[in-house]
Wavefront OBJ file of the C-alpha trace (Angstrom):
o trace
v -0.080 -0.185 -0.402
v 3.127 2.553 0.625
v 4.266 1.857 -3.349
v 0.625 2.676 -4.183
v 0.573 5.765 -1.797
v 3.972 7.142 -3.952
v 2.919 6.282 -6.712
v -0.440 8.824 -5.749
v 1.662 11.864 -4.603
v 3.807 11.262 -8.306
v 0.288 11.876 -10.542
v -0.530 14.662 -7.675
v 2.962 16.567 -8.018
v 2.726 16.154 -12.036
v -0.738 17.317 -11.974
v -0.257 19.969 -9.488
v 2.950 21.041 -11.922
v 1.692 21.269 -14.287
v -2.107 22.393 -13.134
v -4.528 20.841 -15.286
v -5.755 18.814 -17.959
v -7.860 19.562 -20.584
v -8.749 17.623 -23.707
v -9.710 20.514 -26.602
v -8.372 19.813 -30.002
v -6.761 23.447 -30.243
v -3.305 23.093 -31.953
v -0.396 25.321 -30.930
v 1.215 25.641 -27.774
v -2.188 25.864 -26.146
v -2.752 22.365 -28.023
v 0.257 20.722 -27.178
v -0.247 21.622 -23.464
v -4.271 20.513 -23.055
v -3.290 17.210 -25.000
v -0.125 16.701 -22.730
v -2.692 16.972 -19.915
v -5.080 15.085 -20.914
v -2.225 11.829 -21.877
v -1.248 12.016 -18.235
v -4.792 12.498 -16.674
v -5.947 9.109 -18.534
v -2.070 7.806 -18.050
v -0.827 6.692 -21.406
v 2.804 6.868 -21.299
v 2.934 7.380 -24.957
v 0.910 10.351 -24.957
v 2.901 11.648 -22.999
v 6.165 11.060 -23.785
v 5.190 12.101 -27.476
v 4.235 15.950 -26.236
v 7.341 15.681 -24.129
v 10.551 18.064 -25.003
v 13.584 15.987 -25.453
v 15.433 17.832 -22.005
v 12.775 16.380 -19.957
v 11.482 13.116 -21.541
v 14.166 10.490 -19.002
v 12.605 12.417 -16.138
v 8.721 11.592 -17.419
v 9.818 8.084 -18.092
v 11.400 7.854 -14.493
v 8.638 9.218 -13.319
v 5.948 6.986 -15.356
v 8.146 3.935 -14.228
v 7.400 4.600 -10.455
v 4.218 4.444 -11.598
v 4.363 1.349 -12.932
v 7.448 -0.495 -10.368
v 4.454 -1.448 -8.104
v 2.063 -3.546 -8.279
v -0.370 -1.034 -9.671
v -0.708 -1.002 -12.819
v -1.392 2.316 -15.480
v -4.394 0.880 -16.363
v -5.640 0.266 -12.640
v -4.486 3.786 -11.329
v -6.759 5.254 -13.946
v -9.748 3.280 -13.261
v -8.542 5.350 -9.442
v -8.843 8.979 -10.692
v -11.369 11.198 -12.360
v -10.104 14.836 -13.138
v -12.596 17.277 -13.702
v -11.131 20.061 -16.124
v -13.437 22.165 -17.679
v -13.199 25.556 -14.655
v -9.536 25.623 -16.224
v -8.419 28.389 -18.896
v -5.399 28.100 -20.732
v -3.629 31.418 -22.541
v 0.007 31.968 -24.293
v 1.455 34.648 -22.827
v 3.996 34.483 -25.133
v 5.132 32.820 -28.511
v 8.230 33.474 -30.706
v 8.189 31.028 -32.890
v 10.463 28.634 -31.288
v 9.144 28.568 -27.763
v 5.876 30.203 -25.638
v 3.918 30.171 -22.309
v 0.399 29.145 -21.981
v -0.625 30.771 -18.358
v -3.206 27.827 -16.580
v -5.259 29.746 -14.257
v -8.767 28.558 -12.956
v -9.806 25.096 -11.043
v -9.010 21.495 -11.685
v -10.441 19.206 -9.465
v -9.294 15.304 -8.756
v -11.614 12.803 -7.349
v -9.660 9.570 -6.013
v -10.998 7.554 -3.426
v -14.423 8.876 -4.085
v -12.880 11.770 -2.271
v -13.333 14.997 -4.363
v -10.670 17.413 -4.115
v -10.268 21.275 -6.174
v -7.412 23.278 -6.808
v -7.069 27.217 -8.180
v -5.050 27.172 -10.863
v -2.638 29.930 -11.532
v 1.182 29.059 -13.039
v 3.160 28.827 -16.715
v 3.812 26.204 -18.550
v 6.558 26.448 -20.776
v 6.466 24.918 -23.938
v 8.782 24.616 -26.924
v 8.838 23.956 -30.287
v 10.905 20.144 -31.778
v 10.205 18.542 -34.681
v 7.786 20.822 -36.335
v 5.272 20.386 -32.886
v 5.114 21.902 -30.132
v 6.440 19.610 -27.003
v 5.526 20.815 -23.368
v 8.865 21.541 -21.516
v 8.727 22.332 -17.722
v 11.228 20.911 -14.452
v 9.838 19.078 -11.778
v 9.128 21.417 -8.583
v 12.537 20.492 -6.222
v 13.967 18.116 -8.413
l 1 2 3 4 5 6 7 8 9 10 11 12 13 14 15 16 17 18 19 20 21 22 23 24 25 26 27 28 29 30 31 32 33 34 35 36 37 38 39 40 41 42 43 44 45 46 47 48 49 50 51 52 53 54 55 56 57 58 59 60 61 62 63 64 65 66 67 68 69 70 71 72 73 74 75 76 77 78 79 80 81 82 83 84 85 86 87 88 89 90 91 92 93 94 95 96 97 98 99 100 101 102 103 104 105 106 107 108 109 110 111 112 113 114 115 116 117 118 119 120 121 122 123 124 125 126 127 128 129 130 131 132 133 134 135 136 137 138 139 140 141 142 143
């Protein structure tokens, strides 16, 4: 159970780091953030890695490996979490064609083990253009 608790903490820290999840089909830098978070909320490791910049892939891979190193699979974790991101805003604060900053505001709600917790969001997410595709590129707090 301790390993499951550790996995939950890692997931929540990562979601808080990026502050939200969206499922919109927007393109560009905003769409990259929304799609990255949607993949993370679904525990879609391929989707997450496809939308992560090259300098952050190793860190994200380690995080995902921690989730699957216990007896808990990503699929079973997906069944434990429900995310509501309908009250979030995604605003492109800057974009020079190579890098962008997407500001996340509003509120996200996470339901886990039948309990719901809401959190106000006010955070910037860096995004970079790599090989013609926008990718999320930030670091986790305290790492």
